[in-house]
C-alpha positions in Angstrom: 90.5 139.3 124.1 93.5 137.1 124.6 96.5 136.9 122.2 99.6 134.6 122.0 102.8 136.2 120.8 105.5 133.7 119.6 108.7 135.7 119.1 112.3 134.9 120.0 113.6 138.4 119.8 113.4 139.4 123.4 113.3 143.2 122.8 110.7 143.0 120.0 108.6 140.5 121.9 108.4 142.8 125.0 107.5 145.8 122.8 104.6 143.9 121.2 103.4 142.5 124.5 103.5 145.9 126.2 101.7 147.5 123.3 98.9 144.9 123.2 98.5 145.1 127.0 98.1 148.9 126.7 95.3 148.2 124.3 93.6 146.0 127.0 94.5 142.6 125.5 95.5 139.7 127.7 98.8 138.5 126.2 101.0 135.4 126.6 104.6 135.4 125.3 106.5 132.3 124.0 110.1 132.7 123.1 110.6 129.6 121.0 108.6 127.4 118.7 108.3 124.5 121.1 106.7 126.6 123.9 104.5 128.4 121.4 103.2 125.2 119.9 102.4 123.9 123.4 100.5 127.1 124.4 98.6 127.2 121.1 97.6 123.6 121.5 96.4 123.8 125.1 95.2 127.3 125.7 92.4 129.4 124.2 93.3 132.4 122.1 91.4 135.0 120.0 94.5 135.4 117.8 98.2 134.5 117.5 101.2 136.6 116.4 103.8 134.1 115.1 107.4 134.6 113.9 108.8 132.2 111.4 112.5 132.0 112.3 112.1 130.4 115.8 114.5 128.3 117.8 113.6 124.6 118.5 110.7 124.5 116.0 110.2 126.8 113.1 107.0 128.9 112.7 105.6 127.1 109.7 105.9 123.8 111.4 104.2 125.2 114.5 101.3 126.6 112.4 100.8 123.4 110.5 100.7 121.5 113.8 97.9 123.8 115.1 95.9 123.5 111.9 96.3 119.7 112.0 94.8 119.8 115.5 92.0 121.9 114.1 92.9 124.9 116.1 91.0 127.7 114.3 92.2 130.9 115.9 93.5 133.5 113.3 97.2 133.6 112.9 99.2 136.7 111.9 102.8 135.9 110.8 105.2 138.6 111.9 108.6 138.0 110.3 111.6 139.6 108.6 111.2 137.1 105.8 109.7 139.0 102.9 110.4 136.6 100.0 107.3 135.5 98.0 108.1 131.8 98.7 108.1 132.5 102.5 104.7 134.2 102.2 103.3 131.3 100.2 104.6 128.8 102.7 103.0 130.7 105.6 99.6 131.0 103.9 99.6 127.4 102.8 100.3 126.4 106.4 97.1 128.2 107.4 98.1 131.8 108.1 95.4 134.5 108.0 97.7 137.6 107.6 101.4 138.4 107.0 103.3 141.4 108.3 107.0 142.0 107.6 109.5 143.6 109.9 110.1 146.5 110.4 106.5 147.4 111.1 104.4 149.9 113.0 103.0 148.4 116.2 99.7 150.2 115.7 99.3 148.5 112.4 99.8 145.2 114.1 97.1 146.1 116.6 94.6 147.1 113.9 95.3 143.9 111.9 94.7 141.8 115.0 91.5 143.5 115.8 90.2 143.0 112.2 91.2 139.3 112.4 89.4 138.8 115.7 86.3 140.6 114.6 86.0 138.6 111.4 86.7 135.3 113.1 83.8 136.1 115.5 81.5 136.5 112.6 81.2 140.2 112.7 81.4 142.0 109.3 81.0 145.6 110.3 83.6 147.4 112.4 80.9 149.0 114.5 78.7 146.6 116.6 75.6 147.9 118.3 73.5 146.3 121.1 70.8 148.6 122.4 72.4 151.8 123.8 75.9 150.2 123.7 78.2 150.4 120.7 81.6 149.0 120.1 84.1 150.1 117.4 85.9 146.8 117.1 88.6 148.3 114.8 89.5 151.1 117.3 88.6 149.1 120.5 86.4 151.8 121.8 83.0 151.5 123.6 80.2 154.1 123.7 77.1 154.1 125.8 74.3 156.4 124.6 76.8 158.0 122.3 79.3 158.9 125.1 82.7 157.2 125.6 82.6 154.4 128.2 85.5 154.1 130.5 86.5 150.6 131.4 89.3 148.8 133.1 91.3 146.3 131.1 89.5 143.3 132.6 86.1 145.0 132.0 87.0 145.7 128.4 88.1 142.1 127.8 84.8 140.7 129.2 82.6 143.2 127.4 84.4 142.9 124.1 84.0 139.1 124.2 80.3 139.5 124.9 79.8 142.2 122.3 81.5 140.2 119.5 79.0 137.4 120.4 76.0 139.5 121.2 72.7 137.6 121.6 74.7 134.4 122.0 75.4 132.7 125.3 79.2 132.8 126.1 80.2 130.0 128.4 81.7 131.1 131.8 84.9 129.1 131.2 85.2 130.7 127.8 85.1 134.2 129.3 87.6 133.3 132.0 90.0 132.0 129.3 89.7 135.3 127.4 90.3 137.6 130.4 93.3 136.1 132.1 96.8 135.4 131.0 98.5 132.0 131.3 100.1 132.5 134.7 97.2 134.4 136.3 95.2 133.2 139.3 91.8 133.1 137.6 88.5 131.9 139.1 84.8 132.3 138.5 84.3 134.6 141.5 86.5 137.3 140.1 84.5 137.0 136.8 81.3 137.6 138.8 82.9 140.8 140.2 83.7 142.1 136.8 80.2 141.3 135.5 78.8 143.1 138.5 80.9 146.2 137.7 79.9 146.1 134.1 76.2 145.9 135.0 76.5 149.1 137.1 78.2 150.9 134.2 76.0 149.8 131.2 72.7 148.8 132.9 71.8 145.7 134.9 69.5 144.3 132.2 72.2 144.4 129.5 74.1 141.3 130.6 71.9 138.3 131.2 72.9 135.3 133.4 72.1 132.0 131.7 72.0 129.6 134.7 74.5 126.7 134.4 76.1 128.1 131.3 77.4 131.7 131.3 76.4 135.1 130.1 74.7 136.8 127.2 74.7 140.4 126.1 71.2 141.4 125.1 67.9 140.0 126.0 67.3 136.3 126.3 64.1 135.3 124.4 61.3 133.8 126.4 
């Protein structure tokens, strides 16, 4: 899972980024509205955390611009503005959730997980595929009822596949959800991660769909 954080407070931005990375998310940070708008328009994200009071371009304008471009990723507004009018403006611009400062970082993590799960079409917090289960609200995997230990990269790939189980996930889509903006990403490194996952959860759990990508679960036919 990959998240964009648009926050001009350097200290707070680093705390949010560090927390999300500890929870295995790939995270990009933009420190002003102009950079945030550009990243949201050109990169692929599972969710965005957006401040309202940003330099260069304000958060509501940034959000409106994304929605005008039909960018559909869920957006959580994180701001010190708690007036009703500000909340209305945020939701009218296309926000999916609104959290005011000060806040608990773990609440932010839980809200983001819920937004990503629902935007992927999953209603229940617990997703099951054969012997594998994923608590999408806690971010925890189990195999045959036992905790599954994964690296951050393995977790990102497997969560992307699990949220779209029984559906082919394009190779480029997976790469975009695993690596951060300035990372040196390629399909070979993705193959390595897929290979490690197959050794951990079973070689028949992740199917290669030639010329397209990967699918968690059996491919019909």
